[in-house]
C-alpha positions as CSV (number, residue, x, y, z in Angstrom):
1,X,2.7,15.1,-15.9
2,X,2.1,14.8,-19.8
3,X,4.3,10.9,-19.0
4,X,1.9,10.0,-16.0
5,X,-0.9,10.8,-18.0
6,X,0.0,8.9,-20.7
7,X,0.2,6.0,-18.9
8,X,-2.7,6.7,-17.5
9,X,-4.8,6.7,-20.0
10,X,-3.7,4.0,-22.6
11,X,-4.0,2.2,-19.5
12,X,-0.2,1.3,-19.3
13,X,-0.4,2.3,-15.1
14,X,-3.2,1.0,-13.3
15,X,-3.9,0.1,-9.8
16,X,-3.6,-3.7,-7.8
17,X,-6.7,-4.1,-6.8
18,X,-5.6,-4.8,-3.1
19,X,-5.7,-0.6,-3.5
20,X,-8.6,1.4,-1.6
21,X,-10.7,3.4,-3.9
22,X,-10.9,7.5,-4.0
23,X,-10.5,8.4,0.4
24,X,-9.4,12.5,-0.5
25,X,-11.4,15.1,-0.1
26,X,-12.6,18.7,-2.3
27,X,-9.7,20.3,0.1
28,X,-7.0,17.9,0.0
29,X,-7.2,17.9,-4.1
30,X,-7.0,22.1,-4.2
31,X,-3.9,21.8,-1.8
32,X,-2.5,19.4,-4.2
33,X,-3.6,21.6,-7.1
34,X,-2.5,24.7,-5.7
35,X,1.3,23.3,-5.0
36,X,1.3,22.3,-8.6
37,X,0.3,25.6,-10.0
38,X,3.0,27.1,-7.9
39,X,5.3,24.4,-8.7
40,X,5.7,23.0,-5.3
41,X,6.4,19.7,-4.3
42,X,4.0,17.2,-3.6
43,X,5.6,13.5,-2.9
44,X,7.0,10.7,-4.6
45,X,4.8,7.4,-6.1
46,X,6.4,4.0,-6.0
47,X,5.6,1.8,-9.1
48,X,6.3,-1.8,-9.5
49,X,7.6,-2.6,-13.3
50,X,4.8,-5.0,-14.7
51,X,7.4,-8.1,-17.5
52,X,5.1,-10.9,-18.6
53,X,3.4,-11.8,-15.9
54,X,1.5,-9.3,-13.3
55,X,2.2,-9.8,-10.0
56,X,-1.6,-8.3,-8.5
57,X,-4.3,-8.2,-10.2
58,X,-5.0,-4.6,-11.3
59,X,-7.4,-2.4,-12.0
60,X,-8.2,1.5,-13.8
61,X,-7.4,4.1,-11.8
62,X,-10.7,6.1,-11.8
63,X,-12.2,8.0,-14.3
64,X,-9.4,6.3,-17.0
65,X,-10.1,5.2,-20.3
66,X,-10.5,1.2,-21.4
67,X,-6.9,0.5,-22.0
68,X,-5.4,0.4,-25.1
69,X,-2.8,-1.1,-24.6
70,X,-0.5,-3.7,-21.7
71,X,-0.2,-3.0,-18.1
72,X,3.7,-2.0,-17.9
73,X,3.4,-0.3,-14.4
74,X,1.8,-1.2,-11.3
75,X,1.0,2.3,-9.0
76,X,1.9,1.3,-5.2
77,X,1.4,4.0,-3.9
78,X,0.6,8.1,-5.5
79,X,-2.7,6.6,-6.1
80,X,-4.8,9.3,-4.2
81,X,-2.3,12.2,-5.7
82,X,-2.1,11.1,-9.1
83,X,-6.2,10.2,-9.5
84,X,-7.0,13.4,-8.0
85,X,-4.9,14.9,-11.1
86,X,-6.8,13.5,-13.7
87,X,-9.8,13.3,-12.5
88,X,-9.4,17.5,-11.5
89,X,-7.8,18.5,-14.9
90,X,-10.2,16.2,-16.8
91,X,-13.5,17.7,-14.8
92,X,-14.1,14.1,-14.4
93,X,-15.6,14.3,-10.6
94,X,-19.4,15.1,-10.2
95,X,-19.2,16.8,-7.2
96,X,-16.7,19.3,-7.8
97,X,-15.3,21.2,-10.3
98,X,-12.2,22.8,-9.8
99,X,-11.2,26.7,-10.6
100,X,-7.8,28.9,-10.5
101,X,-7.5,32.8,-10.0
102,X,-4.9,34.9,-8.8
103,X,-4.5,36.4,-5.0
104,X,-1.4,38.8,-3.7
105,X,0.8,37.5,-1.4
106,X,0.6,38.8,1.6
107,X,4.1,39.5,2.0
108,X,5.7,40.8,-1.7
109,X,2.4,41.4,-3.2
110,X,3.0,39.4,-5.9
111,X,-0.2,37.9,-7.4
112,X,0.0,34.0,-7.4
113,X,-2.2,31.5,-8.4
114,X,-4.9,29.7,-5.8
115,X,-7.4,26.7,-6.4
116,X,-10.5,27.1,-5.3
117,X,-12.6,22.9,-5.2
118,X,-16.0,24.3,-6.5
119,X,-19.4,22.4,-4.9
120,X,-21.4,21.0,-8.5
121,X,-24.8,19.8,-7.7
122,X,-28.3,18.6,-10.1
123,X,-31.6,19.4,-8.8
124,X,-34.4,17.2,-9.2
125,X,-35.3,16.4,-13.3
126,X,-32.8,18.8,-14.6
127,X,-29.4,17.5,-15.6
128,X,-27.4,20.8,-15.4
129,X,-24.7,21.1,-13.3
130,X,-25.3,23.9,-10.8
131,X,-24.1,26.5,-9.9
132,X,-24.7,27.6,-13.4
133,X,-22.0,30.2,-13.8
134,X,-19.3,27.4,-14.0
135,X,-20.4,26.9,-17.1
136,X,-20.4,30.7,-18.4
137,X,-16.5,31.3,-19.2
138,X,-17.6,35.5,-19.3
139,X,-19.0,35.1,-15.8
140,X,-16.2,32.6,-15.2
141,X,-13.8,35.4,-15.8
142,X,-15.9,38.5,-14.5
143,X,-15.4,36.7,-10.7
144,X,-11.5,36.0,-11.8
145,X,-11.7,32.7,-12.5
146,X,-10.4,29.7,-14.9
147,X,-11.4,26.2,-14.9
148,X,-8.6,24.1,-14.2
149,X,-9.2,21.5,-17.3
150,X,-7.2,24.2,-19.7
151,X,-3.9,23.5,-18.1
152,X,-3.7,19.9,-18.3
153,X,-1.5,18.6,-20.3
154,X,-3.6,17.2,-23.2
155,X,-5.5,20.6,-23.6
156,X,-5.4,22.0,-27.2
157,X,-4.3,25.5,-28.2
158,X,-7.6,25.8,-30.1
159,X,-9.8,24.6,-26.9
160,X,-7.6,27.3,-24.6
161,X,-7.9,30.4,-27.2
162,X,-12.2,29.6,-28.0
163,X,-12.9,30.1,-24.2
164,X,-10.2,32.8,-24.1
165,X,-12.7,34.6,-26.5
166,X,-15.5,33.7,-24.5
167,X,-14.7,34.9,-21.8
168,X,-13.0,38.6,-23.3
169,X,-16.8,39.0,-24.9
170,X,-14.8,40.3,-28.3
171,X,-12.5,42.6,-25.8
172,X,-9.5,41.2,-27.5
173,X,-7.1,42.8,-25.0
174,X,-8.8,40.9,-22.2
175,X,-8.2,38.1,-24.4
176,X,-4.8,38.5,-24.9
177,X,-4.4,38.5,-21.0
178,X,-6.1,36.1,-20.2
179,X,-4.5,33.5,-23.2
180,X,-1.2,34.4,-21.7
181,X,-2.0,33.5,-18.1
182,X,-3.2,30.5,-19.4
183,X,-0.5,29.1,-21.3
184,X,2.1,30.1,-19.0
185,X,0.5,28.1,-16.4
186,X,0.1,25.0,-18.9
187,X,4.0,25.0,-19.3
188,X,4.5,25.0,-15.6
189,X,2.1,21.9,-15.8
190,X,3.3,20.5,-18.5
191,X,6.9,21.1,-17.1
192,X,5.6,19.4,-12.9
193,X,7.4,16.4,-12.3
194,X,6.0,14.0,-10.2
195,X,9.1,11.2,-9.1
196,X,8.9,8.3,-7.8
197,X,10.6,5.1,-6.9
198,X,10.5,2.0,-9.2
199,X,10.7,-1.4,-8.7
200,X,11.8,-3.7,-11.2
201,X,9.9,-6.8,-12.8
202,X,12.1,-9.2,-10.9
203,X,11.5,-8.3,-6.9
204,X,9.9,-10.6,-5.6
205,X,5.9,-10.0,-4.4
206,X,6.3,-10.0,-0.8
207,X,9.0,-7.4,-1.0
208,X,7.4,-5.3,-3.2
209,X,4.7,-5.3,-0.5
210,X,6.8,-4.9,2.1
211,X,8.4,-1.7,0.5
212,X,4.6,-0.4,0.1
213,X,3.3,-0.9,3.7
214,X,6.7,0.9,4.9
215,X,6.5,4.1,2.3
216,X,2.6,4.3,2.0
217,X,2.5,8.2,3.3
218,X,-1.4,8.4,1.5
219,X,-3.7,9.9,4.4
220,X,-5.4,6.6,4.3
221,X,-3.5,4.3,5.4
222,X,-3.7,0.7,4.3
223,X,-3.8,-2.5,6.1
224,X,-1.8,-5.9,6.1
225,X,-5.7,-6.9,5.6
226,X,-6.9,-4.5,3.2
227,X,-4.3,-5.8,1.0
228,X,-4.8,-9.2,1.2
229,X,-8.8,-8.8,0.7
230,X,-8.7,-8.5,-3.2
231,X,-7.2,-11.3,-3.3
232,X,-9.4,-13.7,-1.3
233,X,-11.7,-12.4,-2.9
234,X,-10.3,-13.3,-6.7
235,X,-9.0,-16.9,-5.5
236,X,-12.0,-18.1,-3.6
237,X,-15.4,-16.3,-4.8
238,X,-15.4,-15.1,-0.7
239,X,-15.8,-11.7,0.7
240,X,-13.5,-11.9,4.2
241,X,-15.6,-8.8,5.0
242,X,-18.3,-10.8,4.7
243,X,-16.2,-13.5,7.2
244,X,-15.3,-10.6,9.3
245,X,-19.1,-10.1,10.5
246,X,-19.2,-13.0,11.1
247,X,-16.7,-13.3,13.6
248,X,-18.0,-10.6,15.3
249,X,-20.9,-12.9,15.9
250,X,-18.9,-15.9,16.6
251,X,-16.3,-13.9,18.9
252,X,-17.9,-11.5,20.5
253,X,-16.1,-8.8,22.5
254,X,-12.5,-9.5,19.4
255,X,-13.2,-5.7,19.0
256,X,-12.1,-4.8,22.8
257,X,-8.6,-6.1,21.8
258,X,-7.7,-5.9,18.2
259,X,-8.9,-5.0,14.7
260,X,-10.1,-8.9,13.1
261,X,-8.8,-8.3,10.1
262,X,-5.3,-8.4,10.8
263,X,-5.5,-11.2,14.1
264,X,-7.6,-13.6,10.9
265,X,-4.1,-13.2,9.1
266,X,-2.0,-13.7,11.7
267,X,-3.9,-17.5,12.9
268,X,-4.1,-18.2,9.6
269,X,-0.1,-17.5,9.2
270,X,0.8,-19.5,12.7
271,X,-2.0,-22.5,11.4
272,X,0.2,-22.7,8.3
273,X,3.6,-22.4,10.2
274,X,4.6,-19.5,9.4
275,X,5.8,-16.4,11.5
276,X,2.5,-14.0,12.0
277,X,4.0,-11.1,10.0
278,X,3.3,-9.3,7.2
279,X,5.2,-11.2,4.4
280,X,3.7,-14.7,5.8
281,X,0.2,-13.0,4.5
282,X,1.3,-13.2,1.0
283,X,2.6,-16.7,1.4
284,X,-1.1,-18.3,2.5
285,X,-2.8,-20.5,0.8
286,X,-6.3,-18.6,0.5
287,X,-8.3,-21.7,-0.4
288,X,-7.2,-23.0,2.7
289,X,-8.1,-20.0,4.8
290,X,-11.4,-19.6,3.5
291,X,-12.2,-23.7,4.1
292,X,-11.1,-23.2,7.5
293,X,-12.5,-20.5,8.9
294,X,-14.9,-21.8,11.1
295,X,-12.0,-23.6,12.9
296,X,-9.8,-19.7,12.6
297,X,-13.0,-18.6,13.9
298,X,-13.5,-20.8,17.2
299,X,-9.6,-20.5,17.7
300,X,-10.1,-16.9,18.0
301,X,-13.4,-17.2,20.8
302,X,-11.7,-19.4,22.5
303,X,-9.0,-16.6,22.9
304,X,-10.9,-14.1,24.0
305,X,-13.2,-16.3,26.5
306,X,-9.4,-16.7,27.7
307,X,-8.5,-13.3,28.1
308,X,-12.1,-12.8,29.8
309,X,-11.6,-16.0,32.7
310,X,-7.9,-14.1,33.3
311,X,-9.5,-10.5,33.7
312,X,-8.0,-9.2,30.9
313,X,-10.9,-7.4,29.7
314,X,-9.6,-5.2,26.7
315,X,-6.2,-3.4,24.6
316,X,-6.2,-1.1,27.5
317,X,-5.3,-3.8,30.2
318,X,-3.6,-6.4,27.5
319,X,0.5,-6.0,28.4
320,X,1.5,-7.1,24.9
321,X,-1.0,-8.2,21.8
322,X,1.7,-10.2,20.3
323,X,0.2,-13.4,22.2
324,X,-3.6,-12.4,20.7
325,X,-2.2,-15.4,17.6
326,X,-0.7,-17.7,19.3
327,X,-3.4,-18.1,21.4
328,X,-5.5,-18.0,18.5
329,X,-3.6,-20.4,16.7
330,X,-3.4,-22.9,19.4
331,X,-7.1,-23.8,20.1
332,X,-6.7,-26.6,17.5
333,X,-4.1,-28.5,19.4
334,X,-6.2,-28.5,22.7
335,X,-6.9,-32.1,23.4
336,X,-10.8,-32.8,24.3
337,X,-10.4,-35.4,27.3
338,X,-10.7,-33.8,30.0
339,X,-7.7,-34.1,32.4
340,X,-5.7,-33.7,29.5
341,X,-7.7,-30.6,28.5
342,X,-7.3,-28.7,32.0
343,X,-3.6,-29.3,31.9
344,X,-3.3,-28.0,28.5
345,X,-5.0,-25.0,29.8
346,X,-2.8,-24.9,32.7
347,X,-0.2,-24.5,30.2
348,X,-1.4,-22.2,28.3
349,X,-2.5,-20.1,31.3
350,X,1.6,-20.9,32.4
351,X,3.1,-19.2,28.4
352,X,0.0,-16.0,28.9
353,X,1.4,-14.7,32.2
354,X,4.8,-15.3,31.4
355,X,4.1,-13.1,28.2
356,X,2.9,-10.3,30.9
357,X,5.8,-10.7,33.3
358,X,8.9,-11.2,31.4
359,X,10.5,-9.2,28.8
360,X,9.8,-11.3,26.3
361,X,8.3,-9.9,23.9
362,X,9.4,-6.2,24.3
363,X,11.6,-6.7,21.0
364,X,11.2,-8.6,18.0
365,X,7.9,-10.0,19.1
366,X,6.2,-11.9,16.7
367,X,9.3,-13.5,15.5
368,X,9.6,-15.1,19.6
369,X,5.6,-15.6,19.5
370,X,6.1,-17.7,16.1
371,X,9.0,-19.8,18.7
372,X,6.7,-20.1,21.4
373,X,3.9,-21.0,19.0
374,X,5.5,-23.8,17.8
375,X,6.8,-25.2,21.0
376,X,3.5,-25.0,23.1
377,X,2.1,-26.7,19.9
378,X,4.5,-29.3,19.8
379,X,3.9,-29.7,24.0
380,X,0.3,-30.3,23.1
381,X,1.0,-32.5,20.5
382,X,2.8,-34.4,22.9
383,X,6.0,-34.5,21.2
384,X,8.3,-32.6,23.7
385,X,7.5,-31.4,27.6
386,X,7.3,-27.6,27.8
387,X,9.5,-26.8,24.4
388,X,8.4,-23.1,24.1
389,X,11.5,-20.6,24.7
390,X,9.1,-18.2,27.1
391,X,9.8,-21.8,29.8
392,X,13.2,-21.4,29.9
393,X,13.2,-18.9,33.1
394,X,16.9,-18.8,32.8
395,X,16.5,-16.3,29.2
396,X,13.4,-14.9,30.4
397,X,13.2,-14.7,34.4
398,X,10.6,-13.5,35.9
399,X,11.1,-10.5,37.9
400,X,12.4,-9.2,40.9
401,X,11.1,-6.6,43.2
402,X,13.2,-4.4,42.0
403,X,12.1,-4.5,38.6
404,X,8.3,-4.1,40.5
405,X,8.8,-1.4,41.7
406,X,10.2,0.3,39.0
407,X,7.4,-0.7,36.3
408,X,5.4,2.5,35.2
409,X,2.3,3.9,35.0
410,X,-0.2,0.7,32.8
411,X,-2.2,3.6,31.2
412,X,0.8,3.2,29.7
413,X,1.9,0.7,27.3
414,X,4.8,-0.5,29.6
415,X,4.2,-4.6,29.4
416,X,5.6,-4.8,32.8
417,X,3.0,-2.5,34.4
418,X,0.1,-3.3,32.8
419,X,1.0,-7.2,34.0
420,X,0.6,-5.7,37.7
421,X,-2.8,-4.3,37.1
422,X,-3.3,-7.7,35.4
423,X,-2.8,-9.5,38.3
424,X,-4.7,-7.4,41.0
425,X,-7.5,-7.0,38.2
426,X,-7.6,-11.3,38.5
427,X,-7.5,-10.9,42.3
428,X,-10.9,-9.7,41.5
429,X,-10.2,-5.8,41.5
430,X,-13.4,-4.9,43.6
431,X,-14.6,-1.2,44.4
432,X,-13.2,0.5,47.7
433,X,-16.5,2.1,47.9
434,X,-19.5,0.4,45.8
435,X,-17.8,-3.5,46.6
436,X,-18.3,-3.9,42.1
437,X,-15.9,-6.3,41.0
438,X,-13.9,-5.7,37.8
439,X,-15.9,-6.6,35.4
440,X,-15.7,-6.2,31.3
441,X,-19.3,-4.3,32.0
442,X,-17.8,-2.4,35.2
443,X,-14.5,-1.6,33.2
444,X,-15.8,1.4,31.9
445,X,-16.5,2.8,34.9
446,X,-13.3,3.0,36.3
447,X,-10.1,5.8,36.3
448,X,-6.4,5.0,37.6
449,X,-6.5,5.7,40.6
450,X,-3.2,6.6,42.6
451,X,-3.1,5.8,46.3
452,X,-0.3,7.8,47.0
453,X,-1.9,10.9,45.4
454,X,0.3,12.5,43.0
455,X,-0.3,16.3,44.5
456,X,0.7,15.2,48.0
457,X,4.0,12.8,46.9
458,X,5.1,16.3,44.7
459,X,3.8,18.9,46.9
460,X,4.5,18.3,50.1
461,X,7.0,14.9,49.3
462,X,9.3,17.2,47.7
463,X,9.7,14.4,44.5
464,X,10.4,15.1,41.7
465,X,7.1,15.5,38.7
466,X,5.8,12.0,37.4
467,X,7.9,9.4,40.7
468,X,4.2,9.2,41.6
469,X,3.6,6.9,38.3
470,X,4.4,3.8,39.2
471,X,2.4,0.4,38.7
472,X,2.3,-0.6,41.9
473,X,0.9,2.8,43.3
474,X,-2.5,1.9,40.3
475,X,-5.1,1.0,41.4
476,X,-8.2,0.8,39.3
477,X,-11.1,2.4,41.2
478,X,-14.3,4.0,40.1
479,X,-15.1,7.6,39.0
480,X,-16.5,8.7,42.3
481,X,-14.7,6.8,44.2
482,X,-11.6,8.6,42.9
483,X,-13.0,12.0,43.0
484,X,-14.1,11.2,46.4
485,X,-10.6,10.2,47.8
486,X,-8.7,13.1,45.6
487,X,-5.5,14.3,47.0
488,X,-5.9,12.5,51.1
489,X,-3.7,10.8,52.7
490,X,-4.3,6.8,52.1
491,X,-5.0,7.1,56.2
492,X,-7.5,9.5,56.2
493,X,-9.4,7.9,53.3
494,X,-9.4,4.5,54.5
495,X,-10.7,5.8,57.9
496,X,-13.4,7.1,56.3
497,X,-14.6,4.1,54.3
498,X,-14.4,2.6,57.9
499,X,-16.4,5.0,59.7
500,X,-18.0,6.9,57.1
501,X,-19.8,3.9,55.0
502,X,-19.5,1.4,58.7
503,X,-18.2,-0.7,56.6
504,X,-15.6,-2.4,59.8
505,X,-11.8,-2.0,59.5
506,X,-12.0,-6.0,57.9
507,X,-14.1,-4.9,55.3
508,X,-11.7,-2.1,53.9
509,X,-9.2,-4.5,54.0
510,X,-10.7,-7.3,51.9
511,X,-11.3,-5.0,49.7
512,X,-7.8,-3.8,49.1
513,X,-6.7,-7.6,49.6
514,X,-8.6,-8.0,46.3
515,X,-6.5,-5.3,44.6
516,X,-3.4,-7.0,45.8
517,X,-2.9,-3.6,47.7
518,X,-1.1,-4.3,51.6
519,X,-3.8,-2.6,53.8
520,X,-0.3,-2.2,56.7
521,X,1.6,-0.5,54.3
522,X,-1.0,1.0,53.1
523,X,-2.5,2.9,55.7
524,X,-0.6,5.4,56.3
525,X,-0.3,9.0,57.4
526,X,-1.0,11.6,59.8
527,X,1.8,13.9,57.6
528,X,-0.6,17.0,58.2
529,X,0.4,17.4,62.0
530,X,4.2,17.6,60.8
531,X,5.3,21.5,61.4
532,X,8.5,21.2,60.7
533,X,8.8,20.7,55.9
534,X,11.4,19.0,55.7
535,X,10.4,16.2,58.1
536,X,6.9,16.2,57.2
537,X,8.5,15.5,53.1
538,X,11.1,12.9,54.9
539,X,8.4,10.8,56.3
540,X,6.2,10.9,53.0
541,X,8.7,9.4,51.2
542,X,9.9,7.0,53.4
543,X,6.3,5.6,53.7
544,X,5.7,6.0,49.8
545,X,9.0,3.9,49.5
546,X,8.3,1.4,52.3
547,X,4.8,0.7,50.9
548,X,5.5,0.2,47.5
549,X,8.6,-2.4,48.0
550,X,6.5,-4.5,50.5
551,X,4.2,-4.3,47.8
552,X,6.7,-6.1,45.1
553,X,7.9,-8.0,47.4
554,X,4.2,-9.9,48.5
555,X,3.3,-9.6,44.2
556,X,6.3,-11.8,43.8
557,X,5.2,-15.2,45.6
558,X,1.8,-13.9,43.3
559,X,3.7,-13.9,39.8
560,X,5.3,-17.5,40.2
561,X,1.9,-18.3,41.1
562,X,0.2,-16.9,37.3
563,X,2.9,-17.9,35.5
564,X,2.5,-22.0,36.6
565,X,-0.8,-21.8,35.3
566,X,-2.8,-21.6,38.8
567,X,-5.5,-19.7,39.8
568,X,-5.0,-19.2,43.8
569,X,-4.0,-15.6,43.8
570,X,-5.2,-14.5,46.8
571,X,-3.8,-18.0,48.6
572,X,-0.9,-16.7,47.4
573,X,-1.1,-13.3,48.3
574,X,-2.2,-13.7,51.9
575,X,0.9,-16.6,52.7
576,X,3.5,-14.0,51.1
577,X,2.6,-11.9,54.5
578,X,5.3,-13.7,56.4
579,X,7.8,-13.3,54.0
580,X,7.4,-9.6,54.3
581,X,7.2,-9.4,58.0
582,X,11.1,-7.1,58.1
583,X,9.6,-4.7,56.2
584,X,6.2,-4.7,58.2
585,X,8.8,-4.0,61.6
586,X,10.5,-1.0,59.3
587,X,7.2,0.7,59.3
588,X,6.0,0.0,62.4
589,X,9.0,1.2,64.0
């Protein structure tokens, strides 16, 4: 501890400006102090040695005096802990004083030190800190406390002796007992270690940041955007926070998909022909980033519009975030001529849907997004024809019916499961009951609904828990519709919609069609009339299996249509009916 405090006091240890300021509350500070006085570990710090020149613009730690020596170390991780130790032990908090007391251990009965953070405040026209008893050694001692500042590494023996004398109010035995307690604890604090990992001064800037991000264990984690903020402000005089505020106006709805800060840096990296990774952020031309801000914002706004046109309305329905910076950066290469622009947009839409319906972005997504961006950029420039690797159907084939059959519930982050739901929303996704189409405003009222009820499949159907959670068994409907359907057989709630609401069979079929749900195989039921439990279970499982396989087969031409950049989804769905005649024959029989 004396070594840490000496470096903070002299200014040898400083913080990179990208570090956030204090974020800990009083309870976190007290917990840290308690760990220290009980000689328990409190985590490691991460420092970067400084050579002839600082790699990052730095600042002194909160509460530290004016530096008197040259900076030799940057504290990359551990700011909250070391700031808390420095300020609490030096009694530098305006609103809190930290006090030590002893309590009996509930298991052993031995006295153990505890730390309390006593709130402090000032009254109007009175500079004194209240409560006043915190400033009175005698009253502190009567309450069983002594201030933790007495055990800081640079506390003098005279300071401790004077306080103990005042607290004892002339009683020498009390004074000696207090002196023994305080000096014993001061010895523990002086010997207390805060271990650290040290990166040598030769460490490259981007490597240091990568290590920092991976090892940062503070309660308030930084993003890559936070790290770049200070550097941009220093280099250009512009505030990235102000630019982000402008982005919300230029690209309304961006927050529904992603945190804008990191997306901004990813788009800027691609525009500079760098991968959209954190390592690239430290190699950005910051002046260029600010100068091209309007173009970057236009690209992000176009990205939002494109996603909304494709009926992908928010992050919960977005199969993969890897495409976002690619779309934002591609806008700069979109031609202006009408026919050329239409062709270019079809190419980009084909890329979007292939990213959803292939396994391209399941791993190493940033690297692959960079490769696809370069290929798409070259195609839009007229240099190559569909050179993006994602269009290689040998390496990245579209899904088979079996893969669609196995796709998981779209509420999870399963890419293919969300892709299936995205295709259904693209088709319109009209509610079964109120006929409202799925829109960004209407989507908030939608719930994930089991077409074949989960309770029925797990109960009478005898299927294992979770078997119903397949993407093909899901539709987004309003919560009222979801509650009304509940655990009814599909044929029962379809009949209710047909008869009870005076809709007619064709209207109900039309609404299911807008979700790419086959009416013929969903129109199943009559199981409650089967008395034999084994026969009933077999029939439920058979109908469920037929429905899933029928829907999977009929989705294949729809997926191909989307992945070719075309919009006529419902035409492809209608044409797929003939291809599934064999499945329907089995259902009829």
